[in-house]
C-alpha positions in Angstrom: -16.5 -7.9 -16.7 -14.1 -5.4 -18.3 -12.0 -3.3 -16.0 -13.7 0.0 -16.9 -17.0 -1.4 -15.7 -15.4 -2.9 -12.6 -13.8 0.5 -11.8 -17.1 2.4 -12.2 -18.9 -0.2 -10.1 -16.3 0.1 -7.4 -16.4 3.9 -7.3 -20.2 4.0 -7.3 -20.2 1.7 -4.3 -18.2 4.1 -2.2 -20.1 5.8 0.6 -18.0 8.9 0.4 -17.7 10.8 -2.8 -14.2 10.5 -4.0 -12.3 11.8 -7.0 -12.3 9.4 -9.9 -10.6 8.8 -13.2 -12.9 9.4 -16.2 -12.0 6.1 -17.8 -15.1 6.1 -20.0 -14.4 9.7 -21.2 -10.7 8.9 -21.8 -11.4 5.8 -23.8 -13.9 7.8 -25.8 -11.2 10.3 -26.7 -9.0 7.5 -28.0 -11.9 5.9 -29.9 -12.8 9.2 -31.6 -9.1 9.7 -32.5 -8.9 6.3 -34.1 -12.2 6.7 -35.9 -11.4 10.2 -37.3 -8.0 9.1 -38.5 -9.3 6.0 -40.2 -12.0 8.0 -41.9 -9.3 10.3 -43.2 -7.3 7.4 -44.4 -10.4 6.0 -46.2 -10.9 9.2 -48.0 -7.4 9.0 -49.2 -7.9 5.4 -50.1 -5.1 4.3 -47.9 -5.9 1.2 -45.9 -2.5 0.4 -44.5 -2.6 2.4 -41.2 -4.9 1.4 -38.4 -3.9 4.0 -35.8 -3.5 7.8 -35.5 0.1 9.3 -35.5 2.3 9.1 -32.4 1.9 12.9 -31.8 -1.8 13.4 -32.3 -3.3 16.9 -31.5 -6.7 15.3 -30.9 -5.4 13.0 -28.1 -2.5 15.1 -26.8 -4.6 18.2 -26.5 -7.3 16.6 -24.4 -6.3 13.1 -23.2 -3.1 13.9 -21.2 -4.4 17.2 -19.6 -7.6 15.5 -18.5 -5.7 12.5 -17.1 -3.2 14.7 -15.4 -5.9 16.8 -13.6 -7.8 13.7 -12.5 -4.6 12.0 -11.2 -3.7 15.1 -9.2 -7.2 15.0 -7.5 -7.0 11.3 -6.8 -3.5 11.5 -5.2 -4.4 14.7 -3.3 -7.5 13.0 -1.8 -5.6 9.8 -0.9 -2.8 11.7 0.8 -5.1 13.9 2.8 -7.3 11.0 4.0 -4.3 8.8 4.8 -2.7 11.7 6.7 -5.8 12.2 8.9 -6.2 8.5 9.5 -2.6 8.0 10.7 -2.9 11.3 12.7 -5.8 9.7 14.6 -3.9 6.4 15.1 -0.8 8.1 16.5 -2.7 10.6 18.7 -2.3 10.5 22.5 -5.2 9.8 24.7 -6.6 13.3 25.2 -5.7 14.3 21.6 -7.4 11.2 20.3 -10.6 12.0 22.2 -10.5 15.5 20.9 -10.2 14.3 17.3 -13.0 11.8 17.7 -15.1 14.5 19.2 -14.5 16.7 16.1 -15.7 13.9 14.0 -12.6 13.3 11.9 -13.4 9.6 12.0 -16.5 8.3 13.6 -16.7 4.7 15.0 -14.3 2.5 16.8 -11.0 0.7 16.3 -12.5 -1.6 13.7 -13.6 1.5 11.7 -10.0 2.8 11.8 -8.8 -0.5 10.3 -11.5 -0.6 7.7 -10.7 3.0 6.7 -7.1 2.0 6.1 -8.1 -1.0 4.0 -10.4 1.2 1.9 -7.6 3.7 1.3 -5.2 1.0 0.1 -7.9 -0.4 -2.2 -8.6 3.1 -3.5 -4.9 3.6 -4.2 -4.3 0.3 -5.9 -7.4 0.3 -8.1 -6.6 3.8 -9.3 -3.0 2.8 -10.0 -4.3 -0.1 -12.1 -6.7 2.2 -13.9 -3.9 4.6 -14.8 -1.7 1.8 -16.0 -4.4 0.3 -18.2 -5.5 3.6 -19.9 -1.8 4.5 -20.7 -1.3 1.0 -22.1 -4.5 1.6 -24.3 -3.0 4.9 -25.5 0.2 3.3 -26.6 -1.7 0.5 -28.3 -3.9 3.0 -30.3 -0.9 5.1 -31.3 1.7 2.4 -31.7 3.9 4.6 -29.5 5.6 4.9 -26.1 4.0 8.2 -25.2 2.0 6.6 -22.5 5.0 5.3 -20.7 6.8 8.6 -21.1 3.8 10.3 -19.5 4.1 7.8 -16.6 7.7 8.8 -16.1 6.7 12.5 -16.2 4.0 12.2 -13.5 6.5 10.3 -11.3 8.8 13.4 -11.5 5.8 15.6 -10.7 5.1 13.4 -7.6 1.5 12.5 -8.5 2.2 8.7 -8.9 0.0 7.2 -6.2 2.1 4.2 -5.6 5.1 6.5 -4.8 3.1 8.3 -2.1 4.9 8.3 1.3 1.4 7.9 2.8 1.1 4.5 1.1 4.4 3.5 2.8 3.0 4.7 6.1 -0.2 2.6 5.6 1.9 -0.4 4.9 3.8 0.1 8.1 0.5 0.9 9.9 -0.7 -2.6 8.9 2.5 -4.3 10.2 2.3 -2.4 13.5 -1.3 -3.5 14.0 -0.4 -7.1 13.1 2.5 -7.0 15.5 0.5 -5.6 18.4 -0.5 -8.3 20.9 -3.5 -6.2 22.0 -5.0 -6.0 18.5 -3.7 -9.3 17.0 -7.0 -11.0 17.6 -9.2 -8.3 16.1 -7.0 -6.6 13.5 -7.8 -8.0 9.9 -5.1 -7.5 7.3 -5.2 -4.4 5.2 -3.5 -6.4 2.5 -1.6 -9.6 2.3 2.1 -10.1 1.8 3.3 -7.0 3.5 6.7 -7.6 5.2 9.7 -5.9 6.7 12.7 -8.0 5.7 16.4 -7.8 6.4 18.9 -8.9 3.7 22.5 -8.8 5.0 21.3 -6.5 7.7 19.8 -4.1 5.2 16.0 -3.5 5.8 13.4 -3.2 3.1 9.6 -2.9 3.1 7.8 -5.1 0.5 4.2 -5.6 -0.3 2.4 -7.6 -3.0 -0.9 -6.1 -4.1 -3.4 -7.5 -6.5 -3.0 -7.4 -10.3 0.7 -8.2 -10.0 1.6 -4.9 -8.4 4.5 -5.2 -6.0 6.1 -2.4 -4.0 9.7 -2.5 -2.7 11.0 0.3 -0.4 14.6 0.4 0.6 15.0 1.5 4.2 18.8 2.2 4.1 19.8 5.9 4.3 22.0 6.6 1.4 23.9 9.3 3.4 24.9 7.4 6.5 24.5 4.0 4.8 22.7 2.6 7.8 19.0 1.8 8.7 17.0 5.0 8.5 16.6 6.6 11.9 13.7 9.0 12.6 12.9 8.6 8.9 11.6 11.3 6.6 10.4 11.1 3.0 11.3 13.9 0.7 8.7 14.9 -2.0 10.8 13.0 -4.6 10.0 9.8 -2.6 13.5 9.1 -1.3 13.8 8.3 2.4 16.6 9.5 4.7 17.3 9.8 8.4 16.0 13.2 9.6 19.3 14.5 10.8 21.0 13.3 7.6 18.3 15.1 5.5 18.9 18.3 7.6 22.6 18.0 7.0 22.1 17.5 3.3 19.9 20.5 3.1 22.3 22.7 5.1 19.8 23.4 7.9 20.0 22.6 11.6 17.5 20.3 13.4 16.2 23.4 15.3 15.3 25.1 12.0 13.9 22.0 10.4 13.6 20.9 6.8 11.0 23.6 6.0 13.8 26.2 6.4 15.8 24.6 3.6 16.5 26.8 0.5 14.5 25.8 -2.6 17.8 25.3 -4.5 18.9 22.5 -2.1 18.7 19.1 -3.9 18.0 15.5 -3.0 21.3 13.7 -2.5 20.1 10.8 -4.7 18.1 12.2 -7.6 19.5 15.7 -7.4 16.0 17.2 -7.7 15.7 20.7 -6.1 12.9 22.0 -3.8 12.1 18.6 -2.2 12.6 19.4 1.5 9.7 21.8 2.3 7.0 19.2 1.7 8.9 16.3 3.4 6.8 13.8 5.4 7.9 12.4 8.8 7.3 8.7 8.6 6.0 8.1 12.2 4.6 4.6 11.7 7.9 3.5 10.1 9.7 5.0 13.0 7.7 2.9 15.5 8.1 -0.3 13.4 11.9 0.0 13.1 12.3 0.9 16.8 10.4 -2.3 17.7 12.3 -4.5 15.3 15.8 -3.1 15.9 15.7 -2.1 19.6 19.5 -2.3 20.2 20.4 -0.3 17.1 17.6 2.2 17.9 18.8 2.8 21.4 22.4 3.3 20.2 21.3 5.8 17.6 19.1 7.6 20.0 22.0 8.1 22.4 24.3 9.3 19.6 21.7 11.7 18.2 20.7 13.1 21.6 24.2 14.4 22.0 24.3 15.9 18.5 20.8 17.5 18.9 21.7 19.1 22.2 24.9 20.5 20.7 23.1 21.9 17.7 20.4 23.4 19.9 23.0 25.0 22.1 24.9 26.5 19.2 21.6 27.8 17.7 20.5 29.6 20.8 24.0 31.0 21.4 24.0 32.5 17.9 20.5 33.9 18.5 21.5 35.5 21.8 24.6 37.0 20.1 22.5 38.4 17.3 20.0 39.8 19.8 22.7 41.5 21.8 24.3 42.9 18.6 27.6 41.1 19.2 
């Protein structure tokens, strides 16, 4: 069965209506482009070319805008559903009961795990679909415009495999697997997901189907140590929370949302990446369990710094209030 039919069958089998990529429509655009161009060549009695030009108004005016809109909807849906799922998993007793009562996720612990598995499958199959349709575009046009578009959407933060929520789902899986309470009942969300240490440097890796492999470095590029209280900026780079606050010229009291839009990521130098930063709570739990001595040491060090920053903040607020 061709992938397009597999994809349609998968999406039709979902109980919840989810955003999809219009693969059939997009392939139709490419076929029409090729057919129209070949007819034009036939009329001019030129049989050498079998593809439309690299910059084709037929494709570029409809293909890329359609794909961009659909990708945005898919990534937005995935991020929102993953956020709600992990919010439920991390909720305290009373808060969890309240969330269940509101009906954010009906069922039991097994349903929670199945929801995570469904989300990972949704992310991966859409990533494969995007990869295949862009490869088809380049094949039709004898170009690299499809790969260039992939780089463009990565810079726009709508590449689903770069989502911080996928990183959190990977860590969610490891945390469930490590839990003695749930080890007998928790099926794997996906195989080959590991936290590894090479020369003391941690990384998160996962092998997904269709030869997709994710590698996430968990070393903060500011303090050059294992990320502590990790946060992912909208560009996808992960830092310690305090390091990110320092890089964005804000205090921990004000938080990253108070950062100026002009402040840039220390790695990629992209501006405006702090306001939408995501706290990686599942990753925080995993690293605290796997590196208990280091975690306790960093906790003591940061507690002193946090208290000092909070004291300076409130002293400045009091002076401003008193007009001093």
